[in-house]
C-alpha positions as CSV (number, residue, x, y, z in Angstrom):
1,X,34.9,48.6,15.7
2,X,36.4,46.0,18.1
3,X,40.1,45.2,18.0
4,X,39.3,41.9,16.4
5,X,37.7,44.2,13.0
6,X,40.7,46.7,13.9
7,X,43.9,43.8,12.8
8,X,41.9,41.8,10.2
9,X,41.9,46.1,8.3
10,X,45.5,46.8,9.2
11,X,46.2,43.4,7.9
12,X,44.3,44.3,4.5
13,X,45.9,47.7,4.7
14,X,49.5,46.7,4.9
15,X,49.1,44.0,2.4
16,X,47.3,47.0,-0.1
17,X,50.5,48.8,0.8
18,X,52.5,45.9,-0.6
19,X,50.8,46.2,-3.5
20,X,50.9,49.9,-4.0
21,X,54.4,51.1,-2.2
22,X,57.2,49.6,-4.2
23,X,59.4,49.4,-0.3
24,X,57.4,48.5,1.4
25,X,57.7,45.4,3.3
26,X,54.7,43.0,2.3
27,X,55.4,43.3,-1.4
28,X,57.5,40.4,-0.8
29,X,56.4,37.0,0.8
30,X,57.2,33.8,1.4
31,X,55.1,30.9,-0.6
32,X,54.9,27.7,0.9
33,X,53.8,24.2,-1.5
34,X,54.5,21.0,-0.6
35,X,57.0,18.7,-2.6
36,X,56.7,15.0,-2.2
37,X,55.4,15.8,1.0
38,X,57.9,18.1,1.8
39,X,57.8,22.0,2.1
40,X,59.2,24.1,-0.7
41,X,59.2,27.6,0.0
42,X,60.2,30.6,-2.0
43,X,59.8,34.4,-2.2
44,X,57.5,35.7,-4.2
45,X,55.7,39.4,-5.5
46,X,52.4,40.2,-4.6
47,X,50.6,41.8,-7.4
48,X,47.2,42.3,-6.5
49,X,45.0,41.7,-2.6
50,X,41.2,41.7,-3.4
51,X,38.6,42.0,-0.7
52,X,37.9,38.8,0.2
53,X,42.0,38.4,1.1
54,X,42.5,36.6,-2.4
55,X,45.9,37.1,-3.4
56,X,47.7,37.3,-6.8
57,X,51.2,36.5,-7.6
58,X,52.9,36.2,-11.4
59,X,55.2,33.0,-12.2
60,X,56.9,30.7,-14.9
61,X,54.2,28.3,-15.7
62,X,57.4,25.9,-15.9
63,X,58.4,26.0,-12.4
64,X,58.7,23.7,-9.3
65,X,55.5,25.8,-7.8
66,X,53.4,25.4,-10.5
67,X,54.1,21.4,-10.6
68,X,53.6,21.8,-6.8
69,X,50.1,22.9,-7.0
70,X,49.0,20.9,-9.3
71,X,49.7,17.7,-7.1
72,X,48.5,19.8,-3.8
73,X,46.9,23.0,-4.0
74,X,47.1,23.5,-0.1
75,X,49.6,26.4,0.2
76,X,50.6,29.2,3.0
77,X,51.8,32.6,2.6
78,X,54.2,34.2,4.9
79,X,54.2,38.6,5.4
80,X,56.6,40.4,7.7
81,X,57.1,43.8,8.5
82,X,60.6,44.2,10.5
83,X,59.6,48.1,11.6
84,X,55.9,47.2,12.7
85,X,56.6,43.7,13.8
86,X,53.8,42.0,12.1
87,X,53.4,38.9,10.9
88,X,50.8,38.0,8.9
89,X,50.1,34.1,7.5
90,X,47.8,33.3,5.4
91,X,47.0,29.8,4.7
92,X,44.6,28.1,1.8
93,X,44.4,27.0,-1.4
94,X,46.2,28.1,-5.0
95,X,44.7,27.6,-7.9
96,X,47.2,28.7,-11.2
97,X,46.4,29.6,-14.6
98,X,48.5,29.5,-18.3
99,X,46.2,30.3,-20.6
100,X,48.2,32.5,-22.7
101,X,44.4,34.2,-24.3
102,X,43.2,35.0,-21.3
103,X,46.2,36.6,-19.3
104,X,47.3,38.5,-22.1
105,X,46.0,41.3,-21.4
106,X,47.7,41.1,-18.1
107,X,51.4,39.8,-19.3
108,X,51.5,43.5,-21.6
109,X,50.8,45.8,-18.8
110,X,54.4,44.2,-17.0
111,X,57.3,46.2,-18.2
112,X,59.0,45.3,-21.2
113,X,62.6,44.3,-18.8
114,X,60.4,42.1,-16.3
115,X,58.6,40.2,-19.1
116,X,62.6,38.4,-19.5
117,X,61.0,36.7,-16.4
118,X,58.5,34.9,-18.5
119,X,60.3,34.0,-21.8
120,X,63.4,31.9,-20.8
121,X,64.5,28.9,-23.3
122,X,64.4,26.5,-20.5
123,X,62.5,26.4,-17.3
124,X,63.5,27.8,-13.8
125,X,65.4,25.6,-11.5
126,X,67.1,24.1,-15.2
127,X,71.0,23.7,-14.8
128,X,73.4,26.8,-17.2
129,X,77.2,26.2,-17.7
130,X,77.1,30.2,-17.1
131,X,74.4,32.7,-16.7
132,X,75.6,34.8,-19.6
133,X,74.4,31.7,-22.0
134,X,70.5,31.7,-20.8
135,X,68.7,32.2,-24.1
136,X,65.2,34.2,-24.5
137,X,62.3,33.2,-26.4
138,X,60.6,35.9,-29.3
139,X,57.3,34.5,-29.8
140,X,56.5,33.1,-26.9
141,X,56.1,33.5,-23.2
142,X,55.4,31.3,-19.9
143,X,53.5,33.7,-17.9
144,X,51.1,32.4,-15.6
145,X,48.7,33.8,-12.4
146,X,49.1,32.2,-9.1
147,X,45.4,32.8,-6.8
148,X,45.8,32.3,-3.0
149,X,41.7,31.9,-2.2
150,X,42.5,32.3,1.7
151,X,41.0,29.3,4.0
152,X,42.8,30.7,7.5
153,X,44.8,34.5,8.8
154,X,46.7,34.3,11.3
155,X,48.1,37.7,12.5
156,X,50.9,38.2,15.6
157,X,52.3,41.7,17.0
158,X,55.1,41.5,18.8
159,X,54.7,44.4,21.3
160,X,55.3,44.9,25.3
161,X,53.7,44.6,27.3
162,X,51.9,41.7,25.7
163,X,52.5,40.4,22.0
164,X,49.0,40.1,20.3
165,X,47.8,36.8,18.3
166,X,44.7,36.2,16.5
167,X,43.2,34.2,14.0
168,X,40.9,34.9,11.1
169,X,38.2,32.3,9.9
170,X,36.2,32.6,7.2
171,X,31.6,32.9,8.0
172,X,30.1,33.0,4.6
173,X,31.4,36.0,3.2
174,X,33.0,37.4,6.4
175,X,35.8,36.7,8.5
176,X,35.5,35.8,11.7
177,X,38.5,36.0,14.3
178,X,39.5,35.1,17.9
179,X,42.8,36.1,20.0
180,X,45.1,33.2,20.6
181,X,48.0,33.1,22.8
182,X,51.2,33.9,21.2
């Protein structure tokens, strides 16, 4: 294998570890969308990575990120591993589904305590007078799944004597990489 292939495989391995290992730095990542021509960022939990680097996370269907994606599917995801000093940026398009019939089995796999994230009586970001007044629904959920289809992957490793930066672009069913100036 060459160095670019190693970098791509290392990136995938770190993301897989982010899904499987609770304390792994890639478990939480920054997700950026466009809201009225302005960037909007938040932290989300990586739930799955597919072989083609497609990323999956969950959210409330009423959240601002869903509204953003309904107007503009372009997005970015940013991962950082502080011990290894690796940054991974993924640019792509995000799609969502909130079809309860389609998602029911997946929703049922979520621990009961975590389901509260998707059953609030009001949408995320709604003003509250007191956090203790938040009410939950019994019969309805707003569980949604977001899929990020990558169009570009950028890797940056901060190391001595030289930082290493590379980008990867899709080519048929593979990724083609090249080095960049850090």
